[in-house]
C-alpha positions, 0 to 999 in steps of 0.5 A: 885428876890432880895427878894430871895437873901435877904432870902438866905443871911439871912439864911447864916447870922444866922449861925456860919460859912461861907457860899458861894452859887451860884444860876441860874434860868434855865428858865430865866437865872437869877443868883446870888451868895454870895461869888461865886468866893471865893476859898474853899475846894471842898471835894467830889464835885470835883468828878463831874468834874472828872466824866465829864473829864473821860467821855471826855476821853471815847469820845476820845477813851482813856477810855471805859465804859465797861473796867474791873476794879479790886477792889484791897486791896491796894485801900481799905486801909484808905478809909472812904467813900462808900461801896467798902471798904467792898467788897472782893478784886478781884471783877471786875466791869466795869468803868461805875460802878466805875463812878456811885459809885464814885458819888452816894455813894462818893465811894473812892475806885472807885474814886481811880480807876478813878483817876488812869486812868486820868492825873491830869495836863490834868484834871486841864487844862480841868477845866480851858478850860471850865471856871472853873478858881477857881478850882484846883485838887491836891492830890488824897485824903487829908493826914490823920489827916488833921486839921480843920483849914488846908489851902485851898491849902492842898486839892482840891479847887473850888468855888461855881460859878465854880461848877454852871458853870460846871452843867450849861454846862452839862445841855446845853450839854445834849441838844446840840451837840455843847455845849457838844463838848465844854466839849469834850463830846456828848449829850449822855455822858452829859445826862449820867453824869446828870443821874448818879448825879440824882441817888445820895443816899446822900440826906441830903443837897440840896434835904433834904427839897424838896418834896420826889419825887423831882429829884435832880442831885447833888454831896455832899462833906464833909471835915474837914472844912465843908460840901458842895453840888452842883446840878441841881434841876428839876421840872416835869423832866425838869432842873429848877435851879442850886444851889451850897452851900459851908459851910466852917469853920463849928465848930465841936459843936454848942453853943447849943451842937449839932454837927456843921454838922447838921446846915450845912445840915439844911442850904443847905436844907433851901437855896434850899427850898427858891429857890424852893418856888420862882421858881417852 
């Protein structure tokens, strides 16, 4: 596997931005990372922990998946992600559908609906309790006009290893009640979370160079400083490996004139493909 690590690092070294990653082979338990504990902006990859924390509240009985949620005009103001910003105010969806859209289209109207039902201090305490010690949820959304070189602590932050740990615990929790209980959930709720991640509509990062039908349960992110993605890659419907990729300080324009995000997308895709070729 050291050859794989060398290939992954070579892909990163060739880019004009900083890339941190974490990989775990779910068959052998082998794992590796590049700057896995470096704290970086999380952007919308934070929503996986929001999803699991919300499901823990469902398990406690403090939330219900069928409770009605109203799409309000105030929630649509300034939103630039997802589809509910365009929907008619007043329409009602169940919390389950808000959770789904928070993940699969990164819908920020739905994200606000979910966050208004959670306590941020409890969310951060939950992250620490399960081992995500480098992750901090701060403001619900970054302030408008945040510059490209903003400090990490201006936004929610995480590490490549933290997101890998969360996904690993979710996979274990879907198969084992004791593992699920450590997340405050049940195997059924962990399985639901992974299903929701697998319905992801944004496939331009981790899944981009995999076979078209390859199953991936992932959550993407984009922010002023870069692009990121964290997911579980499946083979024959079984979880095969975890990969999390954080590309930070991505320039707006590359030396060849192309947008910087295109290289970020390609980097995540190439890293994942190298893992796929080595492990499947």
